[in-house]
PyMOL CGO cylinders between C-alpha atoms (Angstrom):
from pymol import cmd
from pymol.cgo import CYLINDER

trace = [
    CYLINDER, 0.00, 0.00, 0.00, 1.18, 3.54, -0.71, 0.3, 1, 1, 1, 1, 1, 1,
    CYLINDER, 1.18, 3.54, -0.71, 1.06, 6.24, 1.97, 0.3, 1, 1, 1, 1, 1, 1,
    CYLINDER, 1.06, 6.24, 1.97, 1.49, 10.02, 1.76, 0.3, 1, 1, 1, 1, 1, 1,
    CYLINDER, 1.49, 10.02, 1.76, 2.14, 12.20, 4.80, 0.3, 1, 1, 1, 1, 1, 1,
    CYLINDER, 2.14, 12.20, 4.80, 1.14, 15.84, 5.20, 0.3, 1, 1, 1, 1, 1, 1,
    CYLINDER, 1.14, 15.84, 5.20, 2.76, 18.88, 3.67, 0.3, 1, 1, 1, 1, 1, 1,
    CYLINDER, 2.76, 18.88, 3.67, 5.51, 20.39, 5.78, 0.3, 1, 1, 1, 1, 1, 1,
    CYLINDER, 5.51, 20.39, 5.78, 8.33, 22.88, 5.44, 0.3, 1, 1, 1, 1, 1, 1,
    CYLINDER, 8.33, 22.88, 5.44, 11.23, 20.92, 3.97, 0.3, 1, 1, 1, 1, 1, 1,
    CYLINDER, 11.23, 20.92, 3.97, 14.22, 21.61, 1.80, 0.3, 1, 1, 1, 1, 1, 1,
    CYLINDER, 14.22, 21.61, 1.80, 13.11, 20.47, -1.63, 0.3, 1, 1, 1, 1, 1, 1,
    CYLINDER, 13.11, 20.47, -1.63, 14.61, 19.83, -5.04, 0.3, 1, 1, 1, 1, 1, 1,
    CYLINDER, 14.61, 19.83, -5.04, 12.18, 22.29, -6.62, 0.3, 1, 1, 1, 1, 1, 1,
    CYLINDER, 12.18, 22.29, -6.62, 11.66, 25.98, -5.94, 0.3, 1, 1, 1, 1, 1, 1,
    CYLINDER, 11.66, 25.98, -5.94, 8.95, 25.56, -3.30, 0.3, 1, 1, 1, 1, 1, 1,
    CYLINDER, 8.95, 25.56, -3.30, 9.57, 24.57, 0.28, 0.3, 1, 1, 1, 1, 1, 1,
    CYLINDER, 9.57, 24.57, 0.28, 6.41, 22.61, 1.04, 0.3, 1, 1, 1, 1, 1, 1,
    CYLINDER, 6.41, 22.61, 1.04, 6.66, 18.88, 0.46, 0.3, 1, 1, 1, 1, 1, 1,
    CYLINDER, 6.66, 18.88, 0.46, 5.18, 15.54, 1.48, 0.3, 1, 1, 1, 1, 1, 1,
    CYLINDER, 5.18, 15.54, 1.48, 6.69, 12.05, 1.53, 0.3, 1, 1, 1, 1, 1, 1,
    CYLINDER, 6.69, 12.05, 1.53, 5.29, 9.09, -0.38, 0.3, 1, 1, 1, 1, 1, 1,
    CYLINDER, 5.29, 9.09, -0.38, 6.28, 5.63, 0.87, 0.3, 1, 1, 1, 1, 1, 1,
    CYLINDER, 6.28, 5.63, 0.87, 5.31, 1.98, 0.43, 0.3, 1, 1, 1, 1, 1, 1,
    CYLINDER, 5.31, 1.98, 0.43, 4.84, -0.45, 3.27, 0.3, 1, 1, 1, 1, 1, 1,
    CYLINDER, 4.84, -0.45, 3.27, 5.61, -3.36, 0.95, 0.3, 1, 1, 1, 1, 1, 1,
    CYLINDER, 5.61, -3.36, 0.95, 8.54, -2.81, -1.39, 0.3, 1, 1, 1, 1, 1, 1,
    CYLINDER, 8.54, -2.81, -1.39, 10.59, -0.43, -3.44, 0.3, 1, 1, 1, 1, 1, 1,
    CYLINDER, 10.59, -0.43, -3.44, 9.13, -2.06, -6.55, 0.3, 1, 1, 1, 1, 1, 1,
    CYLINDER, 9.13, -2.06, -6.55, 5.59, -1.13, -5.46, 0.3, 1, 1, 1, 1, 1, 1,
    CYLINDER, 5.59, -1.13, -5.46, 6.67, 2.45, -4.75, 0.3, 1, 1, 1, 1, 1, 1,
    CYLINDER, 6.67, 2.45, -4.75, 8.42, 2.78, -8.11, 0.3, 1, 1, 1, 1, 1, 1,
    CYLINDER, 8.42, 2.78, -8.11, 5.45, 1.30, -9.99, 0.3, 1, 1, 1, 1, 1, 1,
    CYLINDER, 5.45, 1.30, -9.99, 3.04, 3.74, -8.33, 0.3, 1, 1, 1, 1, 1, 1,
    CYLINDER, 3.04, 3.74, -8.33, 5.38, 6.65, -9.09, 0.3, 1, 1, 1, 1, 1, 1,
    CYLINDER, 5.38, 6.65, -9.09, 5.74, 5.52, -12.70, 0.3, 1, 1, 1, 1, 1, 1,
    CYLINDER, 5.74, 5.52, -12.70, 1.95, 5.37, -13.09, 0.3, 1, 1, 1, 1, 1, 1,
    CYLINDER, 1.95, 5.37, -13.09, 1.80, 8.96, -11.80, 0.3, 1, 1, 1, 1, 1, 1,
    CYLINDER, 1.80, 8.96, -11.80, 4.66, 9.90, -14.16, 0.3, 1, 1, 1, 1, 1, 1,
    CYLINDER, 4.66, 9.90, -14.16, 6.74, 11.26, -11.29, 0.3, 1, 1, 1, 1, 1, 1,
    CYLINDER, 6.74, 11.26, -11.29, 10.30, 12.22, -12.20, 0.3, 1, 1, 1, 1, 1, 1,
    CYLINDER, 10.30, 12.22, -12.20, 12.57, 9.33, -11.19, 0.3, 1, 1, 1, 1, 1, 1,
    CYLINDER, 12.57, 9.33, -11.19, 15.12, 11.66, -9.65, 0.3, 1, 1, 1, 1, 1, 1,
    CYLINDER, 15.12, 11.66, -9.65, 12.60, 12.55, -6.94, 0.3, 1, 1, 1, 1, 1, 1,
    CYLINDER, 12.60, 12.55, -6.94, 13.20, 9.11, -5.42, 0.3, 1, 1, 1, 1, 1, 1,
    CYLINDER, 13.20, 9.11, -5.42, 15.18, 9.40, -2.20, 0.3, 1, 1, 1, 1, 1, 1,
    CYLINDER, 15.18, 9.40, -2.20, 16.86, 5.96, -1.87, 0.3, 1, 1, 1, 1, 1, 1,
    CYLINDER, 16.86, 5.96, -1.87, 17.60, 6.27, 1.82, 0.3, 1, 1, 1, 1, 1, 1,
    CYLINDER, 17.60, 6.27, 1.82, 16.97, 3.75, 4.60, 0.3, 1, 1, 1, 1, 1, 1,
    CYLINDER, 16.97, 3.75, 4.60, 13.25, 4.03, 3.84, 0.3, 1, 1, 1, 1, 1, 1,
    CYLINDER, 13.25, 4.03, 3.84, 13.00, 4.87, 0.14, 0.3, 1, 1, 1, 1, 1, 1,
    CYLINDER, 13.00, 4.87, 0.14, 10.50, 7.62, -0.53, 0.3, 1, 1, 1, 1, 1, 1,
    CYLINDER, 10.50, 7.62, -0.53, 9.51, 10.26, -3.02, 0.3, 1, 1, 1, 1, 1, 1,
    CYLINDER, 9.51, 10.26, -3.02, 9.29, 13.91, -2.06, 0.3, 1, 1, 1, 1, 1, 1,
    CYLINDER, 9.29, 13.91, -2.06, 6.10, 15.38, -3.48, 0.3, 1, 1, 1, 1, 1, 1,
    CYLINDER, 6.10, 15.38, -3.48, 5.17, 18.97, -4.21, 0.3, 1, 1, 1, 1, 1, 1,
    CYLINDER, 5.17, 18.97, -4.21, 1.64, 19.98, -3.17, 0.3, 1, 1, 1, 1, 1, 1,
    CYLINDER, 1.64, 19.98, -3.17, 0.32, 19.32, -6.70, 0.3, 1, 1, 1, 1, 1, 1,
    CYLINDER, 0.32, 19.32, -6.70, 1.89, 15.83, -6.88, 0.3, 1, 1, 1, 1, 1, 1,
    CYLINDER, 1.89, 15.83, -6.88, 0.61, 15.00, -3.38, 0.3, 1, 1, 1, 1, 1, 1,
    CYLINDER, 0.61, 15.00, -3.38, -2.96, 15.64, -4.58, 0.3, 1, 1, 1, 1, 1, 1,
    CYLINDER, -2.96, 15.64, -4.58, -2.35, 13.49, -7.66, 0.3, 1, 1, 1, 1, 1, 1,
    CYLINDER, -2.35, 13.49, -7.66, -1.01, 10.63, -5.53, 0.3, 1, 1, 1, 1, 1, 1,
    CYLINDER, -1.01, 10.63, -5.53, -4.06, 10.77, -3.26, 0.3, 1, 1, 1, 1, 1, 1,
    CYLINDER, -4.06, 10.77, -3.26, -6.42, 10.80, -6.24, 0.3, 1, 1, 1, 1, 1, 1,
    CYLINDER, -6.42, 10.80, -6.24, -4.58, 7.72, -7.58, 0.3, 1, 1, 1, 1, 1, 1,
    CYLINDER, -4.58, 7.72, -7.58, -5.25, 5.81, -4.36, 0.3, 1, 1, 1, 1, 1, 1,
    CYLINDER, -5.25, 5.81, -4.36, -2.48, 6.62, -1.89, 0.3, 1, 1, 1, 1, 1, 1,
    CYLINDER, -2.48, 6.62, -1.89, -3.55, 6.68, 1.76, 0.3, 1, 1, 1, 1, 1, 1,
    CYLINDER, -3.55, 6.68, 1.76, -3.58, 10.17, 3.30, 0.3, 1, 1, 1, 1, 1, 1,
    CYLINDER, -3.58, 10.17, 3.30, -1.72, 10.12, 6.62, 0.3, 1, 1, 1, 1, 1, 1,
    CYLINDER, -1.72, 10.12, 6.62, -1.59, 13.87, 7.18, 0.3, 1, 1, 1, 1, 1, 1,
    CYLINDER, -1.59, 13.87, 7.18, -3.83, 14.12, 10.24, 0.3, 1, 1, 1, 1, 1, 1,
    CYLINDER, -3.83, 14.12, 10.24, -2.66, 13.33, 13.74, 0.3, 1, 1, 1, 1, 1, 1,
    CYLINDER, -2.66, 13.33, 13.74, -5.06, 10.40, 13.84, 0.3, 1, 1, 1, 1, 1, 1,
    CYLINDER, -5.06, 10.40, 13.84, -3.37, 8.87, 10.78, 0.3, 1, 1, 1, 1, 1, 1,
    CYLINDER, -3.37, 8.87, 10.78, 0.28, 9.40, 11.74, 0.3, 1, 1, 1, 1, 1, 1,
    CYLINDER, 0.28, 9.40, 11.74, 0.35, 6.14, 13.68, 0.3, 1, 1, 1, 1, 1, 1,
    CYLINDER, 0.35, 6.14, 13.68, -0.74, 4.38, 10.47, 0.3, 1, 1, 1, 1, 1, 1,
    CYLINDER, -0.74, 4.38, 10.47, 2.10, 6.09, 8.58, 0.3, 1, 1, 1, 1, 1, 1,
    CYLINDER, 2.10, 6.09, 8.58, 4.66, 4.97, 11.18, 0.3, 1, 1, 1, 1, 1, 1,
    CYLINDER, 4.66, 4.97, 11.18, 3.24, 1.45, 11.09, 0.3, 1, 1, 1, 1, 1, 1,
    CYLINDER, 3.24, 1.45, 11.09, 3.73, 1.46, 7.31, 0.3, 1, 1, 1, 1, 1, 1,
    CYLINDER, 3.73, 1.46, 7.31, 7.39, 2.35, 7.81, 0.3, 1, 1, 1, 1, 1, 1,
    CYLINDER, 7.39, 2.35, 7.81, 7.76, -0.49, 10.34, 0.3, 1, 1, 1, 1, 1, 1,
    CYLINDER, 7.76, -0.49, 10.34, 6.15, -2.94, 7.90, 0.3, 1, 1, 1, 1, 1, 1,
    CYLINDER, 6.15, -2.94, 7.90, 8.61, -1.83, 5.21, 0.3, 1, 1, 1, 1, 1, 1,
    CYLINDER, 8.61, -1.83, 5.21, 11.48, -2.50, 7.63, 0.3, 1, 1, 1, 1, 1, 1,
    CYLINDER, 11.48, -2.50, 7.63, 10.10, -5.95, 8.44, 0.3, 1, 1, 1, 1, 1, 1,
    CYLINDER, 10.10, -5.95, 8.44, 9.61, -6.79, 4.74, 0.3, 1, 1, 1, 1, 1, 1,
    CYLINDER, 9.61, -6.79, 4.74, 13.07, -5.54, 3.75, 0.3, 1, 1, 1, 1, 1, 1,
    CYLINDER, 13.07, -5.54, 3.75, 15.51, -6.35, 6.59, 0.3, 1, 1, 1, 1, 1, 1,
    CYLINDER, 15.51, -6.35, 6.59, 18.58, -6.35, 4.32, 0.3, 1, 1, 1, 1, 1, 1,
    CYLINDER, 18.58, -6.35, 4.32, 18.04, -2.65, 3.56, 0.3, 1, 1, 1, 1, 1, 1,
    CYLINDER, 18.04, -2.65, 3.56, 18.32, -1.80, 7.24, 0.3, 1, 1, 1, 1, 1, 1,
    CYLINDER, 18.32, -1.80, 7.24, 21.37, -4.00, 7.80, 0.3, 1, 1, 1, 1, 1, 1,
    CYLINDER, 21.37, -4.00, 7.80, 23.11, -2.15, 4.95, 0.3, 1, 1, 1, 1, 1, 1,
    CYLINDER, 23.11, -2.15, 4.95, 22.15, 1.24, 6.36, 0.3, 1, 1, 1, 1, 1, 1,
    CYLINDER, 22.15, 1.24, 6.36, 23.55, 0.39, 9.80, 0.3, 1, 1, 1, 1, 1, 1,
    CYLINDER, 23.55, 0.39, 9.80, 26.81, -0.80, 8.21, 0.3, 1, 1, 1, 1, 1, 1,
    CYLINDER, 26.81, -0.80, 8.21, 27.47, 2.60, 6.56, 0.3, 1, 1, 1, 1, 1, 1,
]
cmd.load_cgo(trace, "trace")
């Protein structure tokens, strides 16, 4: 499943400073497939410990319309964190590599 958090002040790769994160609780492949269907620029992928895309406000709306789960409210933040934990459980090698750096 794909999740999108709320807009917040962040340093971004575009001219604006509001951005949201889009993550998968399953796999990098699921995240990339969803991003490809949205036609997101590939260079927006942040391949960190938990791979995610940074989304401008316009792209956040597009992701939600395409079926991503909105985790912007306080009541949904626990769901967003649970998604990150599920990703860690489904991809333990990624976290071992990150700790080794």
